C-alpha positions in Angstrom: 38.6 -41.9 -26.0 35.6 -39.7 -26.9 33.8 -40.8 -23.9 34.1 -37.9 -22.1 32.8 -35.5 -24.3 28.9 -36.5 -23.5 29.9 -36.7 -19.9 31.7 -33.1 -20.3 28.0 -32.1 -21.9 26.2 -33.9 -19.2 27.9 -32.2 -16.1 27.6 -28.7 -17.9 23.5 -29.5 -18.2 23.7 -30.5 -14.7 25.4 -27.1 -13.5 23.1 -25.0 -16.0 20.1 -26.4 -14.4 21.2 -26.6 -10.5 22.5 -22.5 -11.1 20.3 -21.9 -14.1 16.9 -21.4 -12.8 15.2 -19.3 -14.9 14.5 -15.8 -13.0 11.4 -13.8 -13.8 9.1 -11.4 -12.2 5.5 -10.8 -11.1 3.8 -7.9 -10.3 1.5 -8.2 -7.3 -0.9 -5.9 -5.5 -1.1 -5.8 -2.0 -4.7 -6.6 -0.7 -5.2 -3.7 2.1 -5.3 -0.4 -0.2 -3.0 2.3 1.5 -5.7 4.6 1.3 -9.3 5.6 0.4 -11.1 8.9 0.2 -13.7 10.7 -2.2 -13.4 13.4 -4.5 -15.2 15.6 -7.2 -14.3 14.0 -10.5 -12.7 16.5 -13.1 -14.6 16.6 -16.3 -17.5 18.7 -18.4 -20.0 17.8 -15.9 -18.0 19.7 -13.2 -18.6 23.1 -12.2 -15.5 25.0 -10.5 -15.5 28.6 -9.5 -12.5 30.4 -7.7 -13.3 33.2 -5.1 -10.8 35.6 -3.4 -12.2 37.2 -0.5 -11.1 39.1 2.9 -11.7 37.1 5.8 -10.7 40.1 8.4 -9.3 43.6 8.2 -8.2 46.1 10.9 -10.8 48.2 12.6 -11.0 51.0 14.8 -11.2 48.8 17.9 -8.2 46.4 16.5 -6.0 48.8 14.4 -3.2 46.3 15.0 -5.0 43.5 13.0 -3.8 42.3 9.6 -5.8 41.8 6.4 -5.9 38.4 5.8 -7.2 36.8 2.6 -8.5 33.2 1.7 -8.5 32.1 -2.3 -10.5 28.9 -2.4 -12.3 26.9 -5.1 -15.9 26.0 -4.9 -16.5 22.8 -7.2 -19.5 20.7 -7.9 -19.6 17.5 -9.7 -20.2 13.6 -10.0 -18.2 11.9 -6.9 -15.6 9.4 -7.1 -13.8 7.0 -4.8 -10.1 7.2 -5.1 -8.6 3.9 -3.8 -4.8 3.6 -3.4 -2.8 0.2 -3.6 0.9 -0.4 -3.3 2.7 -2.8 -5.9 5.7 -5.2 -6.0 7.5 -7.3 -8.5 8.3 -10.5 -7.0 11.1 -12.6 -8.1 10.0 -16.1 -9.6 12.4 -18.8 -10.8 11.6 -21.7 -12.9 14.1 -25.1 -13.1 13.1 -28.4 -13.8 14.6 -30.0 -10.5 11.5 -28.3 -8.7 9.1 -30.8 -10.5 10.4 -34.0 -8.8 10.1 -32.3 -5.3 6.6 -31.0 -6.5 5.6 -34.4 -7.3 6.9 -35.5 -3.7 5.1 -32.8 -1.8 2.0 -33.5 -3.9 2.2 -37.4 -3.1 3.3 -36.9 0.6 0.4 -34.2 1.0 -2.0 -37.0 0.6 -0.9 -38.7 3.8 0.0 -35.8 5.8 -1.8 -32.6 6.1 0.4 -29.7 5.1 1.9 -27.5 8.2 0.3 -24.4 8.3 2.0 -21.5 7.0 2.8 -19.3 10.5 6.0 -17.6 9.6 6.2 -13.5 9.1 7.2 -14.3 5.2 4.3 -16.4 4.8 1.9 -13.8 6.1 3.5 -11.2 3.9 3.4 -13.3 0.7 -0.3 -13.8 1.8 -0.9 -9.9 1.7 0.8 -9.7 -1.4 -1.4 -12.4 -3.2 2.0 -14.6 -3.6 0.4 -17.7 -2.6 2.2 -20.9 -2.3 0.8 -24.1 -4.6 1.4 -27.3 -5.4 0.7 -26.6 -8.8 3.5 -24.1 -9.2 5.8 -27.0 -7.9 4.6 -29.3 -10.2 5.4 -27.1 -13.3 8.9 -26.3 -11.5 8.1 -23.0 -10.6 9.2 -21.2 -7.0 7.1 -18.4 -6.7 7.7 -15.2 -4.6 11.2 -16.0 -4.0 12.7 -15.4 -0.1 15.7 -13.0 0.1 17.8 -15.7 0.9 17.1 -17.4 -2.1 18.0 -14.7 -4.3 21.2 -13.7 -2.7 23.0 -14.1 -5.5 20.8 -12.7 -8.0 19.4 -9.9 -6.1 16.4 -8.5 -4.2 13.3 -10.9 -3.8 11.0 -8.1 -4.7 10.9 -4.5 -6.1 8.4 -1.8 -5.2 6.5 0.0 -7.9 4.9 3.2 -8.1 1.6 3.4 -6.3 -1.5 2.6 -8.0 -4.4 4.6 -8.0 -8.1 3.1 -8.8 -11.1 5.4 -9.3 -14.8 4.3 -9.2 -17.6 6.7 -9.4 -20.5 6.5 -6.4 -23.3 7.6 -8.8 -23.6 10.6 -6.1 -23.1 14.4 -6.9 -21.0 16.4 -4.2 -19.8 19.7 -3.6 -16.9 20.8 -2.1 -14.8 24.4 -1.1 -10.9 23.5 -1.9 -8.3 25.6 -0.6 -5.7 27.0 -3.3 -2.6 26.5 -1.6 0.9 28.0 -2.7 -0.7 30.4 -5.2 0.6 34.2 -5.8 -1.6 36.7 -4.9 -0.6 40.3 -6.0 -1.5 42.8 -3.4 -2.1 46.6 -4.3 -2.2 49.3 -1.6 -3.3 52.6 -2.7 -3.2 55.5 -0.4 -4.4 59.1 -0.9 -3.4 61.7 1.7 -4.1 65.4 1.4 -1.5 66.2 -1.3 0.0 63.2 -1.8 -0.5 59.5 -3.5 1.2 56.4 -2.1 1.1 53.2 -4.0 2.7 50.1 -2.8 2.8 46.5 -4.7 3.8 43.2 -3.4 3.4 39.4 -4.1 2.5 37.1 -1.3 1.9 33.1 -1.4 -1.1 31.6 0.0 -0.6 28.9 2.7 -1.9 25.1 2.6 -5.0 26.6 3.9 -5.4 29.0 1.0 -4.9 31.8 3.2 -2.2 34.7 3.9 -2.1 37.5 6.5 -0.7 40.9 5.3 0.1 43.4 8.0 -0.3 47.0 7.0 1.6 48.7 10.0 5.0 48.9 7.9 3.2 50.6 4.9 1.5 53.2 7.1 5.1 54.2 8.6 6.0 55.6 5.1 2.8 57.7 5.0 3.4 61.7 5.2 0.4 61.9 7.3 -3.1 60.4 7.7 -4.5 58.8 4.4 -7.7 60.0 3.6 -8.7 57.0 1.7 -6.8 53.5 1.5 -7.8 50.9 -1.0 -6.4 47.3 -1.1 -6.5 45.3 -4.3 -6.1 41.9 -4.4 -5.7 39.7 -7.8 -4.8 36.1 -8.1 -5.1 34.5 -11.5 -8.7 35.3 -12.9 -9.9 36.3 -9.5 -9.9 39.8 -7.6 -11.4 41.6 -5.1 -11.1 45.2 -3.7 -11.5 46.5 0.1 -11.7 50.1 1.3 -10.5 51.2 4.4 -12.1 54.5 5.7 -10.8 57.4 7.1 -11.5 56.4 10.7 -9.8 52.8 9.9 -6.9 54.6 8.4 -6.5 57.2 11.2 -6.4 54.3 13.9 -3.8 52.4 12.0 -1.8 55.3 11.5 -1.8 56.5 15.0 -1.3 52.9 16.5 1.9 52.7 14.1 3.3 56.2 15.1 3.1 55.7 18.7 
């Protein structure tokens, strides 16, 4: 009466083979890159100099104009091309049951042309390098499973972080790069007939490395027309100073007192 034991083992093995496809994941890179750009490579051969300057300031004719600063970095060095790719991990499965169907497909294809892969999923797999081959089926492998085939096990693929590849172009390049979101200390030192008034504040550059500083609010606090106003800008290791002469200072003071 032990005949049923081998049968239980056989049925268990068949059930495992039917369900027990062995899943594993393979990374695939999308053929079309996300982006391409050139940049100056970092290294000992690259020269970088940061510059903090004033692009515009109040004048006698335009006393309401703000003082505008530009913080940038001049760089010169070897050029490199940067290519960014998207990557995914696609689900593969292996099962011995795929081997008979693979043999059937291989023999059948000797007499009938394989149907063209026109569906959207086939085009997507082609773009990601997931090609269906008869060799895979002959080895019992089902590559790049579709979502409906893995509804029990999970998703058919998982997105990976973007991959960045760099290649030197052999050229030397130079560029002026804006120093965005960098703090700049602004000191406005005013001197009057018998008074001194210093104002210190910190501004942050925008995406273009620029920032405008209105001076009206500071001039409103002065007791009378300042004889000399000096604006000092400090950003990291860069510094610049602007002097407003008495005529400009008087124009600004008169404008804010109207």
